C-alpha positions as CSV (number, residue, x, y, z in Angstrom):
1,M,-148.9,53.8,-73.9
2,H,-147.8,56.5,-71.5
3,D,-151.1,57.4,-69.9
4,L,-151.4,55.0,-66.9
5,N,-155.2,55.5,-66.7
6,L,-155.8,54.5,-70.3
7,T,-153.3,51.6,-69.9
8,A,-155.3,50.3,-66.9
9,M,-158.5,50.5,-68.8
10,F,-157.5,48.8,-72.0
11,A,-154.4,46.7,-71.5
12,D,-154.4,43.0,-70.6
13,Q,-150.7,43.1,-69.7
14,V,-148.4,45.9,-68.7
15,V,-144.7,46.4,-68.9
16,L,-143.5,49.3,-66.7
17,M,-140.1,50.6,-67.7
18,E,-137.5,52.5,-65.7
19,A,-134.4,54.0,-67.2
20,G,-134.7,51.6,-70.2
21,R,-135.2,48.5,-68.1
22,V,-138.2,46.5,-67.1
23,A,-139.4,47.5,-63.6
24,A,-142.5,45.3,-63.5
25,T,-144.7,43.2,-65.7
26,G,-148.2,41.7,-65.3
27,T,-151.8,42.8,-65.3
28,P,-152.7,46.4,-64.7
29,A,-153.8,45.5,-61.1
30,E,-150.5,43.7,-60.5
31,V,-148.2,46.5,-61.9
32,L,-150.1,49.7,-61.1
33,T,-149.7,49.7,-57.3
34,D,-148.7,52.3,-54.8
35,E,-145.5,50.5,-54.1
36,T,-144.4,49.7,-57.7
37,L,-145.1,53.2,-59.0
38,A,-143.4,54.9,-56.0
39,R,-140.3,52.7,-56.5
40,T,-140.3,53.4,-60.2
41,Y,-141.0,57.2,-60.1
42,G,-139.2,57.9,-56.8
43,C,-142.2,59.6,-55.2
44,P,-145.5,58.5,-53.7
45,V,-148.1,57.7,-56.3
46,P,-151.5,56.8,-54.7
47,V,-153.5,54.4,-56.7
48,N,-157.3,54.1,-56.4
49,T,-159.6,51.4,-57.9
50,T,-163.0,51.5,-59.5
51,P,-165.7,49.3,-58.1
52,P,-166.7,46.6,-58.9
53,A,-164.0,45.8,-61.5
54,Q,-161.2,47.0,-59.3
55,I,-159.5,48.8,-62.3
56,P,-156.6,50.9,-61.0
57,F,-156.7,54.7,-61.7
58,L,-154.6,57.6,-60.7
59,L,-155.7,61.2,-59.8
60,P,-153.2,64.0,-60.0
61,Q,-152.3,65.2,-56.5
62,A,-150.7,68.3,-55.2
63,R,-147.3,67.7,-53.6
64,S,-148.6,68.9,-50.2
65,T,-151.5,66.3,-50.4
66,I,-149.0,63.4,-51.1
67,E,-146.6,64.6,-48.3
68,A,-149.5,64.7,-45.8
69,R,-150.5,61.1,-46.7
70,T,-147.0,59.8,-46.1
71,S,-146.2,61.5,-42.9
């Protein structure tokens, strides 16, 4: 599944691929992290979580918003 939000909601296990290779495996909470996604996509990808289940989710962000968070 290519939609990371749907993956986080419905998958028990996730395999994140990068250039045809496995970048990370585990539960959505283990794989869909700021660090893992930034390393895989080569840019900051802020991850939020839903209370109380702590399901990860991503919101589209403007480039200027992401740059402001990392500087």
